[in-house]
C-alpha positions in Angstrom: 62.9 -21.5 206.0 65.1 -21.8 202.9 63.9 -23.5 199.7 66.1 -24.1 196.7 64.6 -24.0 193.3 67.0 -26.3 191.5 66.3 -25.7 187.8 63.5 -23.9 186.0 63.3 -26.3 183.0 59.5 -26.3 182.8 56.6 -23.9 183.8 56.0 -25.8 187.0 58.7 -24.3 189.3 57.5 -20.8 188.4 54.0 -21.8 189.7 55.6 -23.5 192.7 57.6 -20.4 193.6 54.6 -18.2 193.7 53.2 -20.3 196.5 56.5 -20.9 198.2 57.5 -17.2 198.3 55.1 -16.5 201.1 56.6 -19.3 203.2 60.4 -19.2 202.7 63.5 -17.5 201.4 64.1 -18.7 197.8 67.4 -19.7 196.4 67.5 -20.3 192.6 69.8 -22.0 190.2 69.1 -22.1 186.5 71.7 -22.2 183.7 69.4 -20.7 181.1 69.7 -16.9 181.3 66.3 -16.1 179.8 64.5 -18.4 182.3 66.5 -17.0 185.1 65.6 -13.4 184.1 62.0 -14.3 184.0 62.2 -15.8 187.5 64.1 -13.0 189.1 61.7 -10.5 187.5 58.9 -12.2 189.5 61.0 -12.8 192.6 63.7 -10.0 192.9 64.5 -11.0 196.5 65.5 -14.5 195.5 69.2 -15.4 196.0 70.8 -16.4 192.7 73.6 -18.9 192.6 75.7 -20.1 189.6 75.7 -23.9 190.2 73.7 -26.6 191.8 76.4 -27.4 194.2 76.4 -23.8 195.5 72.6 -23.9 195.8 72.8 -27.0 197.9 75.6 -25.5 200.0 73.2 -22.8 201.3 71.7 -25.4 203.6 68.2 -25.7 202.2 65.3 -27.1 204.2 63.7 -28.3 201.0 64.5 -28.5 197.3 62.2 -28.3 194.3 64.1 -30.1 191.5 63.2 -29.3 187.9 65.9 -30.1 185.3 65.7 -31.9 181.9 65.0 -35.6 182.5 68.5 -36.9 181.5 69.9 -34.7 184.3 67.5 -35.8 187.1 69.4 -38.8 188.4 72.7 -36.9 188.9 71.0 -33.9 190.3 68.8 -35.9 192.7 71.9 -37.8 193.9 73.4 -34.5 194.9 70.2 -33.4 196.7 69.9 -36.7 198.5 73.3 -36.1 200.1 71.9 -33.0 201.9 69.1 -34.9 203.5 66.7 -32.2 202.6 63.1 -32.8 201.6 62.8 -32.9 197.8 60.0 -32.5 195.3 61.0 -33.7 191.8 58.7 -32.1 189.3 57.2 -34.7 187.0 58.2 -36.9 185.3 61.3 -38.1 187.3 62.3 -40.4 184.4 61.3 -40.7 180.8 63.4 -43.5 179.5 64.9 -46.9 180.6 68.4 -45.6 181.3 67.1 -42.7 183.4 64.8 -45.1 185.3 67.6 -47.5 186.0 69.9 -44.7 187.2 67.1 -43.6 189.6 66.8 -47.2 190.9 70.4 -47.1 192.1 69.8 -44.0 194.3 69.1 -44.2 198.0 65.7 -42.5 197.8 64.4 -41.7 201.3 60.8 -41.1 202.4 61.0 -37.3 202.1 61.3 -37.4 198.3 58.2 -36.9 196.3 57.6 -36.9 192.6 54.0 -36.8 191.3 51.5 -35.2 188.9 50.0 -32.3 190.8 46.5 -33.6 189.8 46.8 -36.2 192.6 46.2 -33.2 194.9 43.4 -31.5 192.9 40.4 -31.0 195.2 38.0 -32.7 192.7 40.1 -35.9 192.8 41.7 -35.9 196.3 38.6 -37.3 198.0 37.9 -40.1 195.5 38.3 -43.6 196.9 37.4 -46.9 195.5 37.2 -50.5 196.7 39.2 -52.4 194.0 37.0 -55.4 194.6 34.0 -53.5 193.2 35.8 -52.1 190.2 35.5 -53.6 186.7 37.7 -51.1 184.8 38.9 -47.5 185.0 39.6 -44.8 182.4 41.6 -41.6 182.5 41.5 -39.0 179.8 44.1 -36.2 179.5 43.3 -33.1 177.5 46.3 -30.8 177.3 47.5 -29.1 174.1 51.1 -29.7 173.1 51.1 -27.2 170.2 53.8 -25.1 171.8 56.2 -28.0 171.3 55.4 -28.0 167.6 57.1 -24.6 167.4 60.4 -26.0 168.8 59.8 -24.8 172.4 61.5 -27.0 175.0 62.4 -29.5 172.3 63.9 -31.9 174.9 60.4 -32.5 176.4 59.2 -33.5 172.9 62.1 -35.8 172.2 61.4 -39.4 173.1 65.0 -40.2 174.2 65.1 -37.2 176.5 61.8 -35.9 177.9 59.7 -38.8 176.6 57.4 -36.8 174.4 53.6 -36.5 174.8 53.1 -40.1 175.7 55.2 -39.6 178.9 55.0 -36.0 179.8 51.2 -35.7 179.4 50.4 -39.4 179.9 51.8 -39.3 183.4 48.7 -37.3 184.5 46.4 -40.2 183.6 48.6 -43.0 184.9 49.2 -41.1 188.1 45.5 -40.7 188.9 44.8 -44.4 188.2 47.7 -45.6 190.3 46.6 -43.3 193.1 43.2 -45.0 193.0 44.2 -48.7 192.6 47.8 -49.0 193.7 51.2 -49.8 192.2 50.7 -53.4 191.2 50.1 -52.4 187.6 51.7 -53.2 184.2 51.4 -51.9 180.7 49.3 -54.1 178.4 49.8 -52.1 175.2 50.3 -48.6 173.9 49.9 -46.6 170.6 50.4 -43.1 169.5 50.0 -40.9 166.4 50.5 -37.4 165.0 47.0 -36.3 164.1 47.5 -32.5 163.9 51.0 -31.2 164.8 53.1 -32.7 162.1 56.4 -31.0 163.3 56.4 -32.8 166.6 59.2 -35.2 167.5 56.8 -37.4 169.4 53.0 -37.8 169.1 50.0 -35.6 169.7 47.6 -38.4 170.6 48.2 -41.6 172.5 46.5 -44.5 174.4 47.7 -46.9 177.0 46.1 -50.1 178.2 46.9 -51.1 181.8 46.2 -54.2 183.9 46.5 -54.5 187.7 47.5 -57.7 189.4 44.0 -58.3 190.7 42.6 -58.2 187.1 41.2 -54.7 186.9 41.9 -53.1 183.5 42.4 -49.5 182.7 42.8 -47.1 179.8 44.7 -43.8 179.6 43.8 -41.5 176.7 46.2 -38.7 175.9 44.8 -35.9 173.7 47.5 -33.4 172.9 45.3 -31.5 170.5 42.8 -29.6 172.6 41.3 -26.2 172.9 41.1 -26.6 176.7 42.8 -28.3 179.6 40.8 -31.0 181.3 41.3 -34.3 183.0 38.7 -37.0 183.7 38.7 -40.2 185.6 35.9 -42.8 185.2 35.4 -45.8 187.5 33.2 -48.5 186.1 31.3 -50.8 188.4 28.8 -53.5 187.8 25.8 -51.2 188.6 27.2 -47.8 187.8 30.0 -45.6 186.5 31.4 -42.6 188.4 33.3 -39.8 186.7 35.4 -37.0 188.2 36.4 -34.0 186.1 39.5 -31.9 187.0 39.6 -28.4 185.6 41.5 -25.3 186.5 38.4 -23.1 186.9 38.8 -19.6 188.3 41.9 -20.7 190.3 44.0 -23.1 188.4 46.7 -23.2 191.1 44.2 -24.7 193.5 41.9 -26.5 191.0 44.7 -28.4 189.3 46.4 -29.4 192.5 49.5 -27.1 192.6 48.5 -25.6 195.9 47.9 -29.0 197.5 51.2 -30.4 196.1 53.2 -27.5 197.7 51.3 -27.9 200.9 52.4 -31.6 200.9 56.0 -30.6 200.2 56.0 -28.1 203.0 54.8 -30.8 205.4 57.8 -32.9 204.2 60.1 -29.9 204.9 58.6 -30.0 208.4 59.6 -33.6 208.8 56.6 -35.6 207.5 57.1 -38.5 205.0 56.0 -38.1 201.4 52.2 -38.7 201.0 53.1 -40.4 197.7 55.1 -43.5 198.4 58.1 -43.9 196.0 56.7 -47.4 195.2 53.8 -45.7 193.5 56.0 -43.2 191.7 58.2 -46.1 190.5 55.1 -47.9 189.2 53.9 -44.9 187.3 57.3 -44.3 185.7 57.6 -48.0 184.9 54.4 -47.9 182.9 55.3 -44.7 181.1 58.8 -46.0 180.1 57.3 -49.3 178.9 54.7 -47.3 176.9 57.4 -45.1 175.3 59.4 -48.2 174.3 56.4 -50.1 172.8 55.0 -47.1 170.9 57.8 -45.3 169.1 56.6 -42.1 167.3 55.5 -42.7 163.7 57.5 -41.1 161.0 56.1 -37.7 159.8 
C-alpha cells in the first residue's frame, strides 16, 4: 500500500503518519524545508518528492491532504483526478470563496474531511433521537497561545485559515452535526480577544445553531485553556447527558486520531467515507457563516 502525505501544514499529518507508517509505504510532499526535515527525521524511509504532481504520479492508494486552506480546492482537484481515497485534514474550507471553489469539485464518496473527535471512543457510541432533544451544547477547550507568537499565522488569519472561530470551532460543530444531522444553520456568532492580544482572530467565541426540526444548539470555543477537553451535552425534558472527550494516557486513541485513520484505511480498501460529504458541507457552511458574522474585534 502506498499513502501520500500531501502537505504537512499542521500538526495533524505528523500524528497521522505515525499510525500509517505501520500499514503503508509513505510518500511525502511539503514545500517548507523545516517541516519536511522534522517529518523525515521521524520517517527516514519515506519517499520525498518535490511537487504535489510528482507525489500523485507515484500511484497512491490513498492521500492525506494537509495544505493551507486557500490551497485546498486546487490540491483536492488534483487528488480527485487520481481516483484515490482522500482524507482532507480539517477544516477543508475557512472562507466563502474557498467553500464555493470546493462546491464546484466532483467530490466522490471516498473523500472524507472531519474533526478527529467524531471518532473519539467517548463520543463514537453516543446516539440520540432528535424528537427527544430540546437543545445541545458543545464546549471546545483548546489553547491557541502558540498562534499569538506568530506560529502558523495563516491559521490565525480570518481570510486564510479562519482563525479560532473556524479552526477550533469546527470540533464543536462537527460533534453536533454528527449527532443531529446536516439540516442546520447558524443563528448567530460572536468572538472576542480576552487574553491573547496579539492574535489576528479571537481567543473565545460562541455560535448559536438551529436545526430544521427546531432543536437549538450552542458551540462555545475557549482558546485560553490550561488543558485540552471537549464536552457535548444533550438536554432532554427529563434529563441532561454529558460526554467528555479527553486525550488521557493515549491521546492518539482518546481524541480520535486512531479511529480516523482506521476509517481512512477502510476507504483505501474501497469503502465509502463514513462521514457523508453532505455533513461536511453543513459543518463548513456554519463555520463560514460564523466567520462572516463575527469579524475579529480590533486590538
